[in-house]
Each structure stands twice: as structure tokens, then as C-alpha cells.
C-alpha positions in Angstrom: -214.6 57.3 -60.1 -211.0 56.4 -59.8 -210.4 53.1 -57.9 -208.5 54.8 -55.1 -211.4 57.2 -54.5 -213.4 54.3 -53.0 -211.0 54.3 -50.0 -210.8 57.3 -47.7 -207.7 57.2 -45.6 -206.0 59.2 -42.9 -202.6 60.9 -43.7 -200.5 58.1 -42.1 -202.4 55.3 -43.8 -202.3 57.1 -47.2 -198.6 57.7 -46.9 -198.0 54.1 -46.2 -199.5 53.0 -49.5 -196.8 54.8 -51.6 -197.2 57.2 -54.4 -198.9 54.9 -56.9 -202.4 55.9 -55.9 -204.0 59.1 -54.5 -206.5 59.1 -51.7 -209.0 61.4 -50.3 -207.4 62.2 -46.9 -209.8 62.4 -44.0 -209.6 62.8 -40.2 -208.4 59.7 -38.4 -211.8 58.3 -37.3 -213.0 58.3 -40.9 -210.0 56.2 -42.1 -211.0 53.0 -44.0 -208.1 51.1 -42.5 -207.2 52.2 -39.0 -210.5 53.9 -37.9 -208.4 56.6 -36.0 -205.7 54.3 -34.5 -202.8 56.2 -36.1 -204.0 59.5 -34.6 -203.3 57.9 -31.2 -199.5 57.5 -31.9 -198.5 60.2 -29.3 -200.8 58.8 -26.7 -199.7 55.2 -27.3 -196.0 56.3 -27.2 -196.5 58.0 -23.8 -198.3 55.0 -22.4 -195.4 52.7 -23.3 -192.7 55.1 -22.1 -194.6 55.3 -18.7 -194.5 51.5 -18.4 -190.9 50.9 -19.3 -189.6 53.7 -17.0 -190.1 51.2 -14.1 -187.3 49.1 -15.5 -183.5 49.7 -15.8 -182.4 48.9 -19.3 -180.0 49.9 -22.1 -181.7 48.2 -25.1 -185.3 47.4 -26.0 -187.5 46.0 -28.7 -191.2 46.6 -29.5 -193.8 44.1 -30.6 -197.3 45.1 -31.7 -200.7 43.4 -31.8 -203.1 45.3 -34.0 -206.9 45.2 -33.5 -208.8 42.6 -35.5 -209.8 43.8 -39.0 -207.1 46.4 -39.6 -204.6 44.2 -41.4 -207.4 42.6 -43.4 -208.8 46.0 -44.6 -205.3 47.1 -45.6 -204.9 43.8 -47.6 -208.3 44.4 -49.2 -207.3 47.9 -50.3 -203.9 46.8 -51.7 -205.5 43.9 -53.5 -208.2 46.0 -55.0 -205.8 48.8 -56.2 -203.0 46.5 -57.1 -200.5 48.4 -55.0 -197.6 46.9 -52.9 -197.4 49.7 -50.3 -194.4 51.0 -48.4 -194.9 49.0 -45.2 -197.7 47.4 -43.2 -199.6 49.2 -40.5 -198.1 46.8 -37.9 -194.6 47.8 -38.8 -195.5 51.5 -39.0 -197.0 51.3 -35.5 -194.0 49.4 -34.2 -191.6 51.9 -35.6 -193.6 54.9 -34.2 -193.7 53.4 -30.7 -190.0 52.5 -30.9 -189.2 56.1 -31.8 -191.3 57.4 -28.9 -189.5 55.1 -26.4 -186.1 55.9 -27.9 -186.8 59.7 -27.5 -188.5 59.3 -24.1 -185.8 57.1 -22.5 -182.7 57.7 -24.5 -182.3 54.0 -24.9 -181.6 52.2 -28.2 -183.4 49.5 -30.1 -181.9 46.0 -30.2 -184.1 43.4 -31.9 -181.7 40.5 -31.3 -180.8 40.7 -27.6 -182.8 43.4 -25.8 -182.8 44.0 -22.1 -186.6 44.5 -22.2 -189.1 43.3 -24.8 -192.4 45.3 -24.9 -195.6 43.8 -26.4 -198.3 46.4 -27.1 -201.8 45.1 -27.7 -203.5 48.0 -29.3 -206.9 46.3 -29.3 -206.9 46.2 -25.5 -204.6 49.1 -24.7 -202.4 46.6 -22.8 -198.6 46.8 -22.5 -196.6 43.8 -21.4 -192.9 44.3 -20.5 -190.6 41.2 -20.3 -187.1 41.8 -18.9 -184.3 39.5 -20.0 -182.8 37.5 -17.2 -179.8 38.7 -15.3 -177.0 36.2 -14.6 -174.9 36.8 -11.5 -171.7 35.3 -10.3 -170.6 35.4 -6.6 -169.2 33.5 -3.7 -171.1 32.7 -0.5 -170.0 31.9 3.1 -172.3 30.4 5.6 -172.2 29.1 9.2 -172.8 25.6 10.4 -176.4 24.5 10.5 -177.6 26.3 7.4 -178.2 24.1 4.3 -177.2 25.3 0.8 -180.6 24.4 -0.8 -184.2 24.6 0.2 -185.7 21.3 1.0 -188.8 20.2 -1.0 -192.0 19.6 1.0 -192.4 15.9 1.7 -196.1 16.1 0.9 -196.2 17.9 -2.5 -192.5 17.6 -3.6 -192.4 21.3 -4.7 -195.8 21.8 -6.3 -197.2 23.7 -3.4 -199.9 22.5 -1.0 -202.0 23.6 2.0 -199.3 22.3 4.4 -196.4 24.3 3.0 -197.9 27.0 0.7 -194.6 27.3 -1.2 -193.5 23.8 -2.1 -190.7 23.8 0.4 -190.1 22.9 4.1 -189.8 25.7 6.6 -186.3 26.7 7.6 -183.6 29.0 6.4 -181.1 28.1 3.6 -178.5 29.9 1.5 -180.8 29.5 -1.6 -183.7 31.1 0.2 -181.7 34.0 1.7 -180.0 34.9 -1.5 -183.1 34.7 -3.6 -184.9 37.1 -1.2 -181.9 39.4 -0.6 -180.7 39.7 -4.2 -184.2 39.4 -5.6 -185.2 42.5 -3.6 -182.2 44.5 -5.0 -182.9 43.4 -8.6 -186.7 43.5 -8.1 -186.9 40.0 -9.5 -189.7 37.6 -8.5 -187.7 34.3 -8.8 -184.2 32.9 -9.2 -182.5 29.7 -10.3 -179.1 28.7 -8.8 -176.2 26.7 -10.1 -173.7 25.8 -7.4 -170.0 24.9 -7.9 -170.3 21.9 -5.5 -172.2 21.4 -2.3 -171.7 20.7 1.3 -173.7 19.4 4.3 -176.0 21.6 6.2 -173.7 21.2 9.2 -170.7 22.3 7.2 -169.4 25.9 7.5 -168.2 27.6 4.3 -165.3 29.9 5.1 -164.0 32.9 3.1 -163.6 33.5 0.3 -166.6 31.2 -0.1 -168.1 28.8 -2.6 -168.8 30.1 -6.1 -172.3 30.1 -7.6 -174.2 31.4 -10.6 -177.8 32.7 -10.2 -180.3 33.5 -12.9 -182.8 36.2 -11.7 -185.8 36.2 -14.0 -187.8 39.3 -15.0 -185.6 41.8 -13.1 -186.6 45.5 -13.0 -183.1 46.5 -12.0 -179.9 45.3 -13.6 -177.2 46.4 -11.1 -175.9 44.7 -7.9 -173.4 45.7 -5.2 -170.2 43.7 -5.0 -171.1 42.5 -1.5 -174.3 41.6 0.4 -174.9 40.1 3.8 -177.8 38.7 5.7 -178.4 37.5 9.2 -180.0 34.2 10.1 -180.9 32.7 13.4 -177.8 30.6 13.1 -175.3 33.2 12.0 -174.6 35.4 9.0 -174.6 34.5 5.3 -172.3 36.8 3.2 -171.8 37.1 -0.6 -168.7 38.7 -2.1 -167.4 39.2 -5.6 -170.8 39.7 -7.1 -170.7 40.6 -10.8 -173.0 40.4 -13.8 -172.2 37.7 -16.4 -172.7 38.6 -20.1 -175.2 35.9 -20.6 -176.3 32.4 -19.6 -173.3 30.1 -19.2 -173.4 26.8 -21.2 -170.8 25.3 -18.9 -169.2 26.3 -15.6 -165.6 25.8 -14.5 -164.3 22.6 -12.8 -162.9 23.2 -9.4 -160.8 21.9 -6.5 -161.4 22.5 -2.9 -159.9 22.1 0.6 -161.9 20.8 3.5 -161.3 20.1 7.2 -163.1 17.0 8.4 -163.7 16.0 12.1 -163.6 12.2 12.4 -164.4 9.7 15.0 -162.8 6.2 14.6 -164.7 3.2 15.8 -161.6 1.9 17.6 -158.9 4.1 19.0 -156.0 5.0 16.6 -153.0 5.0 18.9 -150.4 5.7 16.2 -151.0 7.1 12.7 -149.4 4.7 10.1 -146.2 6.0 8.5 -146.7 7.0 4.9 -150.5 7.7 5.3 -150.4 11.1 3.8 -148.1 9.9 1.0 -150.5 7.1 0.2 -153.4 9.5 -0.4 -151.5 12.4 -1.9 -151.9 12.2 -5.7 -154.2 9.2 -5.4 -156.8 8.9 -8.2 -160.1 7.8 -6.7 -162.8 5.9 -8.7 -166.4 5.9 -7.6 -169.9 5.8 -9.0 -171.7 9.2 -9.1 -175.4 9.9 -8.6 -176.1 9.0 -12.3 -174.4 5.6 -11.9 -171.4 6.5 -14.0 -167.9 5.6 -12.8 -165.8 8.7 -12.6 -162.2 9.4 -11.4 -161.1 12.3 -9.2 -157.8 13.2 -7.6 -156.7 13.9 -4.1 -153.9 16.5 -4.1 -152.9 16.6 -0.4 -153.8 15.2 3.0 -152.8 16.0 6.5 -154.0 14.1 9.6 -153.6 14.8 13.2 -155.0 13.3 16.4 -157.3 15.4 18.6 -158.3 13.6 21.7 -160.0 10.3 20.7 -160.7 11.7 17.2 -158.9 12.8 14.1 -158.8 16.1 12.2 -158.1 15.8 8.5 -157.4 18.5 5.9 -157.7 17.4 2.3 -157.4 19.2 -1.0 -159.3 17.3 -3.7 -161.2 17.6 -7.0 -164.7 18.9 -7.0 -167.3 16.2 -7.2 -165.4 13.8 -5.0 -167.6 13.0 -2.0 -165.8 13.9 1.2 -167.6 11.4 3.5 -167.1 8.5 1.1 -163.4 9.3 0.7 -163.1 9.2 4.5 -165.5 6.4 5.5 -165.5 4.3 2.4 -168.5 3.2 0.3 -167.9 2.4 -3.3 -164.6 4.2 -3.6 -161.4 2.5 -4.7 -159.4 3.7 -1.7 -160.5 5.5 1.5 -159.0 6.8 4.7 -160.9 4.1 6.7 -159.3 1.4 4.5 -155.8 2.8 5.1 -156.4 3.1 8.8 -158.0 -0.3 8.9 -160.8 0.8 11.2 -164.4 2.1 10.5 -164.6 5.9 10.6 -167.5 8.3 11.2 -167.2 11.8 9.7 -168.8 14.1 12.3 -168.6 17.2 10.2 -166.6 18.8 7.4 -166.0 22.5 6.7 -165.1 24.1 3.3 -161.9 26.0 3.7 -161.3 27.1 0.2 -162.6 26.6 -3.4 -160.4 27.1 -6.5 -161.9 27.4 -9.9 -160.1 25.7 -12.9 -160.8 27.5 -16.2 -163.6 29.9 -16.9 -167.3 30.1 -17.8 -168.3 29.3 -21.4 -171.1 31.2 -23.1 -173.2 30.4 -26.2 -173.5 32.8 -29.1 -176.0 35.6 -28.6 
């Protein structure tokens, strides 16, 4: 008996071994290697196509987990017959499923940077689809009284507990509203935000808004409108200029911004000192940031006017320079309170405009 006659194979498994040896070709269930798995190629392909049709994508890749014993039996055959073979059953199955998805969806294979990655566990007939994150850029406006970020629960600090259920305190925020609103559009379960600066909850952010980048994970949709809006109990939150970024930014632009602050002096300021605006315009302010590092930022312009017993100040300054510390003092090299020679209380500041300096930088794909 020829050595190859000890192994009875289906047509697909016999073809995969190459032309060095001939085999007695049998129906799929009698195959020594796959035990009928290759005969299910059309059924498996349809199953995967049905799963991925719930997603929007242009590119995909396929991974395969073969049932226990199949790869070992193929290795046993090749070792016994001293044949190298054309490919493994795992690669043949992956190629067959990829061809079925390509024909069924008219999408292309991309093994390096696919929109969706499909893992097919053939031992359990399980299909897992993982969608690559979508990164969005936009600008938001908000009314006074709405914080930018959700506040962590005091009890569990974000882990989730019986008191909060979510890890966060109750109450509306820009982060919560955008995650729900955009997450519904993208059909994404969660998001992570990067903000170009921040402001107080009591600060209004006026048009065109503060820039942000959001990563939406596992999205089933990959398109967004250019604008969205949502109502809150304290007014509307609007997002404009929405667009998809080509990937995850490794750095975001620096920025400058203009703010209007409402100030209450401890003692009445009867006359504004001459040269006050000139003293602050162009000033380089040193202070310690939240990491304890001394940094330097610049003030570009300042206008002050009296309003009743208070002051209204408009300032253009570098992003990262704390507005209240610049006004009231507190570990800064020069402040408005220092120049006016009286303690100041910043009642509120609004964001009038934010300008980006430079562009996003992306890593290599």
C-alpha cells in the first residue's frame, strides 16, 4: 500500500497537500483531516457575511480558530508522507471566508489597518466582529451651568457602585451629552474625549466653540453629520465642524483663547490705573501647573471696563494659563489683582473664541 493511501481526504484537503502525493478522495465527513469542515465553506461564508452586514466598513480582515485536532492531523500526515504542502488548513479557511465576505459585501481585505476585524471560531460556530475606533474632531458650545466633564462618584471614584450605578454623579455634562448623542449616531458603546482646554461649569462657551477630539470605540457606523445639537435643562449644547480624523492623534495643536471675565473687587476701584492694559499686554506669565512644573504662557491683549461696582475684563491668552489665577493671583508672576493693588474675586468667565495653532500629528499606520 502506498503511504498516501493510508490517508483518505476530501478534495479541498487533498489539493492543499500539493501534487507530490495522491490520495483517495472521499466525501467531506470521511476526511482524515477536516472531518467535513471544508464542505461547510459556503455555509460559514454566509454566516460571516450576515454578521458583518450590521457594520459600515470599507476594509476588513479575517482571523480563524480551527477546531482542536485538525492542525495536528494535518501535521501528522505531512510528517508521515514527507510533504510540505501548499498551505495550512487555517490559511485555506481564512482565504475562503475572506473571498466570501469580499464577494458578499464588495469590500476589500486589509490586513494592516482594517475597519473591522472578524474572528471566526469554527469549533463553536462563533463570529466576533471588532470595529476599529473612529476619531472625531469638532467644536462644542454650551450654556452656563453645564460642566465639560462628568464628575466621578465620591463613593467609588468611577468604578461603579450601588449608589451611582455608573461611576459618575448624576447631572448633565458636555461629555455625557456628546457620548450619548454621537454614540447613538455611530452605534458606539463608549467614548473617550480629549479637550483643547477646559472651563468652569458656570462658564458659557460661545460660537464657534471649543475644539475636542473623541474616540468612539467599536462603532457600527463610520459617518457623522457636520452638526449635532442637544437640549438640556439648562440650555442647548451644539457641536459644529464634525469630521473624521484619519487616525488617533499622537499630539494635538496648541491654542490661544479669548475670555470675558466678570470680577468683583474687595475694595472699590474708583479709577483704573493708567497703563494697566499695556502692562499686561505681551506679558509672559510663569506659574506651576498641575504636575508641579513651572511653565510660561503669554497674555496677548487685555481690556478692562467698570460695570457698577465690578469690572468686566476681556483677555486673549495662551491655552493652559489659568484665567482665575491670572486675575486673582495665586502662584503667578503677575496678576490683575497685583496691578490693581486689591484682592479680586472672579465671579464667572465665558469663552468667547478659541484659536488653534498648528495641526494634529498622527503616528504611522
